[in-house]
N, C-alpha and C positions, 0 to 999 in steps of 0.2 A: 444569537439565532442558536439556538441548538444546532444538532446534524440535524438536517431534515432527510428522515430512515423514509417518507415514501417518496422520496427525488430516486426516479429509475439510475442514475449514479451513484447512487449510496451501496455500500455492500457492506456486509458485515461477516465475518468469517473467524468461528470460532475451531481452534485446533486440538490436538487430544489432551496435551500441558496444560488445557485449564486457558490459552491468552486468546485473546480474543483483537481482530483488527476492526478496526472499525475506519472509511476510509470512504474519498470521493475517487473515481475511478477515472475521472479528468482532470484529478490533481489540483484543484478551485478550492481545495479547502485548508487554507495554510492553519487552522488552528485545529485540524484534525484530529484526534475523535471526537474534541467538544463540540466545534461551532461549525456552523456555516458562514461563507460570507452575509451580510444583510440582504443583497439584492444581485443577487447569483444571478450571470445573465443565460446559465446553460439550466437552470434547474426548470425542470420538466418530470412532471409527475406521473409515478409507477402506474400505470395503467392496464398493464397484463393483470394481474393477479389480484385488484380491484375486489372481486367479488369470491375469494377464493376464500376458505374456510382452514386457517391456521392451526397446526399442531401442537402437543405440547415442545417443540425447538423455535426458541422466540432468542431474536437477538439479544444479550445481555444489556442490561441496565449500563447509559452512558454514564463513563467514571467522572470523579468530581473534577472540575476546572481549577486547573491551579490557580492563585492569583497571577502573574508573569503573562496569561493570557492579556489581561487588562494593559497590561504596560508595555508589551509587542515583543517583550525579552525570548518568550518562548516560541513564537515565528523566528524571531532572530536565531536562535539558536537550531530550531529543526532546519533552516534555510542554511548554516554553515555548517551544518551534518553533511545535508546534501551535496554542497559542493565538494565537499570532501570525497564523496561516494563517486559522485562526477568524473573526478581530476585524477583519481585510481582506476577508473572502469574499465579505459582502453587498454591500458598497461594489465591490469590481470586477466581482459580478454586474451589478449596477446601471450601472455604465458598460459594459458590454457591451452589458446593452440599446439603452441609449440609442444608441449608435453605431450598432446595427441599425435601431431606427427612423429613423435619419438617413438610412442609407442607402436605407431603402426609400422616405421621401419625396424623397427623390432620383430615385431609380429612378421614382418616379410620376411625378414633376412633368417629365421625358423624355418618358417617355410621351405626356401631353397635349399636349406640343409636339407 
């Protein structure tokens, strides 16, 4: 099943660079941006914009799905990448907080002079 663009949890965003993000906001589509799970328990049809008229800005076409979707290697690679990011996330946040504290200390020192 392709991405369910009518699901209220689907989001598509195009950046000024032309890059487009197509995702499930609940992170339940391991094969995003190509497809949603067949029987997603959280699928909920978007009802807010049912009668709206759409303008010229429309989501870009779904990218061509790689063959690795069917054998599961794409999901495995994405899972591994997510694990790597999650593993360093705490360290990065702590490092950023330390830098902020140091900047604040330096500003406070300059104010006292």
